[in-house]
C-alpha positions in Angstrom: 0.0 0.0 0.0 1.1 3.6 -0.5 3.7 4.8 2.0 2.3 6.9 4.8 -0.2 9.8 4.5 2.3 12.5 3.4 1.7 14.5 0.3 -1.9 13.8 -0.1 -4.1 15.4 -2.7 -1.9 17.8 -4.7 -3.5 20.3 -7.1 -1.6 21.5 -10.1 -3.0 23.2 -13.2 -6.4 21.7 -13.3 -5.5 18.2 -12.0 -5.9 16.9 -8.5 -3.5 14.0 -7.7 -4.6 11.8 -4.8 -1.1 11.3 -3.6 2.4 12.2 -4.8 5.5 10.4 -3.4 9.1 10.5 -4.5 8.5 7.6 -6.9 4.8 7.5 -7.6 1.6 9.4 -8.5 -0.9 7.4 -6.6 -4.6 7.3 -7.7 -6.9 5.9 -5.0 -10.3 4.3 -6.0 -13.0 2.5 -4.2 -13.6 0.0 -7.0 -11.7 -1.5 -9.9 -14.8 -1.3 -12.1 -13.0 0.7 -14.8 -9.3 0.1 -14.6 -8.7 1.4 -18.1 -10.3 4.8 -17.4 -8.2 5.1 -14.1 -5.1 4.1 -16.0 -5.5 6.9 -18.6 -6.4 9.4 -15.9 -3.1 8.5 -14.2 -1.2 8.6 -17.5 -2.6 12.2 -18.0 -1.3 13.2 -14.5 2.1 11.7 -15.3 2.1 13.6 -18.7 1.3 16.9 -17.0 3.9 16.3 -14.3 6.5 15.4 -16.9 5.9 18.7 -18.7 6.7 20.4 -15.3 10.0 18.4 -15.0 8.7 15.8 -12.5 9.2 12.2 -13.6 7.1 9.6 -11.7 5.6 6.2 -12.2 1.9 5.7 -11.6 0.2 3.4 -9.0 -3.5 2.7 -9.0 -4.8 1.5 -5.6 -8.2 -0.1 -5.4 -9.8 -0.8 -2.0 -13.3 -2.4 -2.3 -14.8 -1.9 1.1 -17.7 -4.3 0.7 -15.4 -7.1 -0.3 -12.4 -6.0 1.8 -10.1 -6.6 -1.2 -7.1 -4.6 -2.1 -5.5 -4.4 -5.5 -2.5 -2.4 -6.8 -1.6 -1.7 -10.5 1.6 0.1 -11.5 1.7 2.1 -14.8 4.4 4.0 -16.6 4.2 6.7 -19.2 6.5 5.4 -22.0 6.9 6.6 -25.6 4.0 4.5 -26.9 1.6 5.4 -24.1 2.5 9.1 -24.4 1.8 9.0 -28.2 -1.6 7.3 -27.5 -2.4 9.8 -24.8 -1.6 12.8 -27.1 -3.9 11.2 -29.7 -6.7 10.8 -27.2 -6.2 14.5 -26.1 -6.5 15.6 -29.8 -9.7 13.6 -30.1 -11.1 15.2 -27.0 -10.2 18.7 -28.3 -11.9 17.9 -31.6 -15.0 16.7 -29.8 -15.2 19.8 -27.7 -14.9 22.0 -30.8 -18.1 20.6 -32.2 -21.2 22.8 -32.0 -23.4 20.1 -30.5 -22.4 16.9 -28.6 -23.5 13.5 -29.8 -26.5 12.0 -28.0 -25.6 10.2 -24.8 -25.6 6.4 -24.8 -27.0 5.0 -21.5 -25.5 1.9 -20.0 -26.0 0.2 -16.5 -22.8 1.8 -15.2 -24.0 5.3 -16.1 -26.3 5.3 -13.0 -23.3 5.2 -10.6 -21.0 7.5 -12.6 -19.8 10.7 -11.0 -20.4 12.4 -14.4 -24.0 11.3 -14.8 -25.3 14.9 -14.7 -23.1 15.9 -17.6 -24.8 13.4 -19.9 -28.4 13.1 -18.8 -29.4 16.3 -16.9 
């Protein structure tokens, strides 16, 4: 598990990192329901920090309280993942430049999503 409680929740240029240590950017989640999304979120944090001259690895920590399970995944921003990330960022910019968003597609996980209001309200 992540070392101690030092350096918790750091804000920098529009990002809020759950924990920053000498080696890792740590992203804490209550569930491993969407590891891919959490991975790219962490990669983005690593990308922003790299631009500021801070090189770190990423660590995703999942603690499912109901199941009392703990899972850790380490990620690293390498050349391939940075290229993919910059492509994703370009797609996001193009989407945001549209006059009108595409209609929302509802799935079961939408009901529990923190961004539900953005799509359906």
